[in-house]
Structures are given as structure tokens and as C-alpha cells.
N, C-alpha and C positions, 0 to 999 in steps of 0.2 A: 701662270703668275698673274696675268691681266684679269682672268676670270676671278681669281681670289680677291684681288684688289677691288674689283667692281662689286663682288658680293659683300665685302666689308663696308663699302660706301653705301650700298643699298640697305644693309642692316642698320647702319648708323642713322640714315635718313628715316627709316621706318621707326626706329627706336625713339628718335626725336619727336616724330609726329605723335607717337603714342603717349610720350611723357607730356607733351604740350596739351593734348586732348584731356589727359587725366588732371594735370595741374591747372590748366586754364590760363596760365600767364606765360605766353610765348617768349616775351622779352627776358623774363627772369630765368626761364628754363634755358634758353639759348645763351644767356650771359653766364650761367653756371657751367654749361657745357664748354663754352669758350674759356672760362677760367680753368677748368680741369685740363684742357689741352695746353694752355699756357704754362701751367705748373709742370706738366709732363715735359714740355719743351725745355723749361729751365733746368729740370733735373738732368735731362740728357745732355744739355750743353755743359753743365758742371762736370758730369762724368767724362765727356769728351775732352774738356779743358784739362782735367787731371791727368789724362793719358798723354798729353803733349809735353814736350821738353820745355823746361823753364827758359825764358828768354827768347824762345823761337818766335818767328813772325806769325806763324799759324796760331800759336797760343795767344798772342796779343790780339790777333783778329777775332779769335773766339771770345776773348774778354769783352771786346767792343760789342760783339753780337749778344753776349749775355746781358750787358747793360741795356741794349735795345729791347730784349725780351722783358727785362724787369720793368722798364718804363711802360711797355705795352700791357704788362700784367697790372701795373698800378692803374692805368687807364681803365682796364676791364673791371678791376675791383671797385674803383670809384663809380663807374657807370652802373654796376650791379647794385651797389649800396644805395645809390641815388634812386634807382627804380624801386627798390624795396621800400625805402623811406617815403617816396611819393605815394605809393599804393597804401602803405600802412597808416601813415600819419597825415598824409596830404600836405606835408611841408615842402617848402621850396629849397632845394639843395643848390649851393653855388655852382655855377657852370664854368668858372675859370679854370679849375684844376685839370679837367680833361684836355683843354687846349695846351696847358703847360706840359702834360705828359706826352701828347702827340708832338709838340715842338721838340722835346728832348729826344723822342724817337728819331725824328728827322735829323737832328744834330748828330746823333750817334751814327746814323746811316751815312752822313757825310764823312765822319771819321772812318767808317768801314770802307767806303769807296776810296778814300785816300790810302788806307792800309793795303787794299787790293792793288792799287796802282803801284805802290812801293814794292809790293811782293812781286809783281810782274817785272819791274825793273831789276829787282834782286836776282831773279832767276832768268833774266834775259829773254822773256817771251816776246818782247817787241821786235828784237832782231830776227827771231825765227819767223815771226809773222811777215816781216818785210821780205825775207827770202822766199817764203811761200807765195806772196803776192807777185814777186818777179817771175817765179816759175809759172804761175797761172797766166800771166801776160804773154810769156813765151809760147805757152801751149795754145792760147787763143790765136796768136799770129800764125802758127803752123796750121791750124785748122781752117 
């Protein structure tokens, strides 16, 4: 399994190097590759979300995660378009939108963190962790 994953990573890296050498524009090639991974992630999150029960905490968390991915995708698209426009037309593209997209990513991450905290409270993970901590202290005292 690890050998397969490593071979995939090596293949991707060599493929990226080859495309960059051929195309000559590393930023645009890497931006397009990032965009393709982002689109793939959005597709998988949408599929995962559809498989979860309506009204469930996990589906709500997945929705927040989807918004985070969409904001990151918007950032990537803006960045890629600005690089292409700068190379082709030499024009200056506004730099404020990427900061807006990244700010929205962080805001949705805050929402996700809150949802995860609530999910932990809902399923009582904090009480279990306290019990485990007590057992660990007892074990240390015995040793």
C-alpha cells in the first residue's frame, strides 16, 4: 500500500516536471493542476454529502467543508486567471479578491471547528477522554 502511494506521488511529480518543461510556465501549470485537484475534491465532498442523512451533524459539517473548498477553489481560479492575464496582456489584476477568498476560508474553518466541538459534546467524547486521563494517571502512579 505504501509503495503504491509513493509510486503515485513520484509519477505525479515527474509528470508535473515534464509538463512544466514543455509548457515553460510553472505557475500556470501548477495552478491548473491545483484547480483540477480542487474540482475533484469538491465532487467527492458533494458525493459524500449526498450519502449522509438529512439534518445530521456530519452532513452539516460536510456542508461547511464544501464551502471552504469552494472558497479555496475561487482563490485558485482568481490566481490562475490573474497569472494568465499578466503574462498575455501585461495588465495589472486587482489583488484584493484573493484576500477576501482566503478570509472566507478561515471564517468557514472557524465554523467547522465549532461544529466539531459540538459534535464532540453531542457524542460525549470529552467525558471518555477524562476517564482515559484518570486511568493513565493511575497507571503512572503504579509504575
